[in-house]
N, C-alpha and C positions, 0 to 999 in steps of 0.2 A: 613805528610798528604798524603793520598792515594786516588786518585779518580779513579773510574772505570766507563766505558761507557757500558750500557747494549745493547743488540742487537736491542732494540727498540729506542735507542738514548737517553735514560734518564741517567743522571749522578748519581752515587752512591758514598757515602763515605764508604771506606773499611778499616778495621783495623783487623790485625791478632794477636792473643795473644796465648802464650803457657801456657797451664794449668799446675797446679802442678804435675799432673800425666804424663806430657810429651806430651799430645795430643795438637793439634792446634785447636783453635776456631776462626772462622771468623765472624766478625760483619759487616753487610752491612745495610746502611740506605739510602733510596732514598732521593735525594736532590730535586726532583720534577722539574727539569728543563732540557732543552736541550742545554742550553748555558754553555760553559766551564767556562767563566768568572763569571757568576752568580753562578755556582756550586762551584767555588773556594771560593767565598764570603760566601756561605751558609755552606761550610764544616768547617769553622772556629768555628762555634758554637759546632760542635762535637769534635773538637780537645782537648778541656779542660774537656770533660766528663770522668768520671772514668769507663773505659772499662774493667778494670781488675776484675777477679773473687774475690769477697770479702769474708770475713769470714761468713757473713750471708748466702750467697749462698752455700758455702761449707758445713755449718751446715745443710742446707736444703737438699743437695745432700746426706750427710751422713744419714739423717733421712729417705730419700727415700730408700736408699740401705739397711738399717736395721730397718724396721718399728716395729719390735717386741722387741726393746730394752726397758730398764727400764724407760720409759717416763710416767709421769703422764699426765692427761688431761690438766692441766694448763700449763705444759711445752710444750705440743703439740700446744696449742693455741698460746703460745709465739712464737714458731717456725713459725706458720702460719702467725702471724703478721709481723715477720721478712721477710718472703717470699713475702708478699704483699708489704712491704716497698721496697725490692729489685726490684720487678716487676714494681713499680711505676717509677723507673728510666729508664725503658726499653720500656714501652708501654704507650698508652694514658690513660687519666683519666677514660674514659668510660669503658675500659677493666679492669682497676684496680677495679672500683666499681663492675663490674660483678664478678670478682674473689672474692672480699670480700663478696658479697652477697651469692655466692655459698658455700664458706667456712663456713660462719655463718649459712647458712641453713643446712649444713651437721652436724655441731656441735649440732644444735637444733633437728636434725632428730634422732640422736643416741648418746648414751653414751658409746657404744661399738665401738670406732672409729677404732680399728685394726681388726675388723671382716670383712672378705671378703664378706660374705653373706649380711651384712648390707650395705657395700659399693656398692655391685651390685644392691641392691634394690634402693639405692639412685641414682645411675647412670641411671638406667632405668627410673626414674622419673625426670631426669634433665630438660626436656622441660619446666616444670613449674618453674624452677629456673631462666630461661632467661627472 
């Protein structure tokens, strides 16, 4: 268990993982307290969470690095669902629903998902997605 005190006096849970590529990734979560004893108690809920990079996120990273691979639309949708599932362990429900809504809206916006011009058109109209 690693606790860290911010310059504002708020305690954070801190975990450092080494990625498969050799880089280090630091995860920090606010414990929302200025009391060290309370922070120690609250940090126990983070200790059992899976902080390691999973196969799902590795697949998503591979997908981002090579978007023009031989993926069908259904495979891309499957990867998007896996990404949402991975993010649901990291962020709140409200943000997960926002991610789902934007992904669904993008898939309904275009059937040419790998075209940069279509993505640019979609991004320019993202205000309507939120």
